C-alpha positions, 0 to 999 in steps of 0.5 A: 485581495481576500482578506480570510485565512485558512489551513490545509490539513496535509496527511497522506499527499505529503508534497507542495504542487499538484495537491488538491486540496492545497490548490483549493484553498490558496485560490480561495484564500489571502492566506494559507497556513500548513500543517501536519498531526502526528496522530497518536490514534494511529502512532498507539496503534504501531507494533513498535516505536521503531516504525519506518513509516513513521521515519519516511513520514518524518523526512518527507515532511522536513523536505515539504517544509524547506519546500513551503519555506522557499515559498514564504510558508511552512509546516505547522507540525503537532502531535496529538489525537488530530481529531482534536488538534486540527479543531483547536489549531483552526481556532488559534489560527483564526482561520475561516475554513480549513482545506484536506483531501478525502482518505477513504478508510472507515476510522479515518472517514469517521474523524474528518466527520467529527472535525468537520462538525466540530469546526461548524461549531466553531463558524469555520467551514471544512473543504476536503477534495480529491486528490490520491485517486483518479475517480471517487465516491460515485463518480464510476458506477454500473448502468444500475448508478450501483458500485462496481464489484468486478473489475474489467466492467469497472476499468472501461467505465473509468476509461470512458468517463476519462478525460484530460481534466481528470489527469490535469495538474493542480496549480498550487499558486497564492499567498502562504502564511509564514511558517513556525520559528520552529523546524520538523520535530525530531523522531526522538521528540514524538517517541519514535526512533530512527530506522535502517531506511537508508540501509534498505535504499528508501529515500524520502520525499518528493526528491526520493519520489522524482529519483524513482519515477524519472529512473522508471519512467526513462529505462521501465515504464515501456518494459513494464508488461514484459518485466512486472512479474520477475522478482530478480529483474527490476521491472517495477516502479518501487513507488508504493510507498511514494504513492502511499504518503503522497510525494508524488501526484497519482495525476503525473502517473496516469499521464505519463501511462497514457502518454507512453500507452503503458496500458498494463501500468495504468491498469495497476493504477486503475486497480489502485482507485478500484480497491479505494471505491471498494472500502468506500462503498463497502467498508465492511470488508475490513474485518469480513469477507466481501462475500458474505458466505466467505464468512463461513470457512473453517480456517486450520489453526496452525500457530506453528504454520503461521510462525513459519510462513511469517519467517521464511521457513515453510520449505518452499523457496520461492514463498520463504525468499518473498517472506525474508525479502518483506521481513528484511525491506518491508517491501515485497514484489506484487507478484511475491504477494500473490504466492505468500498469500495463496500459500498460507490461504491455500496450501497451510488453510490459514484465515486470510486476515492472519496474513493481511494483518502481518503485512499491514505491520510489515509493510513499508506502503501498507494501504488498507484498500490495497491490502485488504482487496489483494488478500481477499483476491488470493483468498478468493474471498473478495470482489473480483477475486481468483475462483477458489478452485485456482490454486497457484503451484509454488514450485510451478510459480518459482520456475515460471518467475524465478527460473534460475533460483537467482531471487532465490539464492539471493533471500535464502542463502543457505540455498545458494549451492543447489543446482537449477535443477533443484532451487524450486524444490531442493527436497527432491535431491538424493540425500547423497547429493544434498551432503555433497553440496551441504545443504542437508533437508532438514537440517541446512533447510527445513523440509515443506511443511505441508505437501501441495497436492494433498494441501490442494485437496483440503482447500477444495474440502474446506471452500465446499462450504461457499459452493453449498452455500451458493 
């Protein structure tokens, strides 16, 4: 039996199965400790001490701890700067190695390099494994050996490279070191307050992920392509927060998509890998356009328009309903993420980074790679982005994807009495009709803060600098 001890550092992989780093540690060490650090470098940057994501993590850790204790282990939880806590904990436990799953965010990569150096100075090895992506690093490159910048060729290369091994489950069998006597600290102990996860229907942990996944695969996966664009229909998986924090394995989802031949669902998983790859290879996208010439765009400076967009008071019902869904629940339907991002950048002419930052604060499933990729796609500044001259019309998007106004009426209840004929553009109602139904535009609901046709012309003029540079 191998007498060496190892430490597994959990980060965004809060499960005890199909876990690459845990599998490697259990295979290579005689005794494995498990730990999670509430990293103050991350926590101190959050906008509020009442954050659903921290609450979700804490509850998921409690479930993970229970699962590990049933296997003879347990979870060590610390609060502090992870870059300092992990080397200190490794020394305290007397382990020979530390295992963790790779992270692709620039700050995380910098932290991991520092941790590896600190551990090395103590004679402790630091091993990282691929876990949150199917492919990472240089596994999928162009024929010239370069990272892809266009999705479809990347997808084709991704699919060509894929084998059953890439989606196989990592077995997590071996000997765990006993966990600490104390359990997971309450939120208050780490400086946070409980949130409304129960109210908005989010069940954290592996059990929450399993319930959503089982329901989606049994009833909706086969219809995903047909239903995914309609926010009033329960057509998507709602698994994004669980993927973000790793309470379910990406390999299990990919295996199911392949087995069920759900190409549309698999496509979304490949987009996720694509954006990880972009962030990993091109860290400049944090704060800058992927296409450098787009940094020359001069955006409008209208704090009042930004506030109206954030509050769901733009006068465009679908945009407002989507923003109110985000503000209420911390989640937004993917089709609507594209609609509101296009509206901010191409109707209001505001910098995409303002929207990216607001989403980063509000989204339960905030993931830097996907959030940045999505915003740069909408603003046409990113890789394989929508061309700048293709501009979503918020009215036709509303008519197409919420034809009966069901979603709008749920989140903009002041428009409940508006007939279907006008629900997508209520300002087109005559004054007498507005008064008859008790919905007066400008009094009960705002008129449109910009005219879409005029805004479109201004956007084309604003983006002309890109054409000149090109």
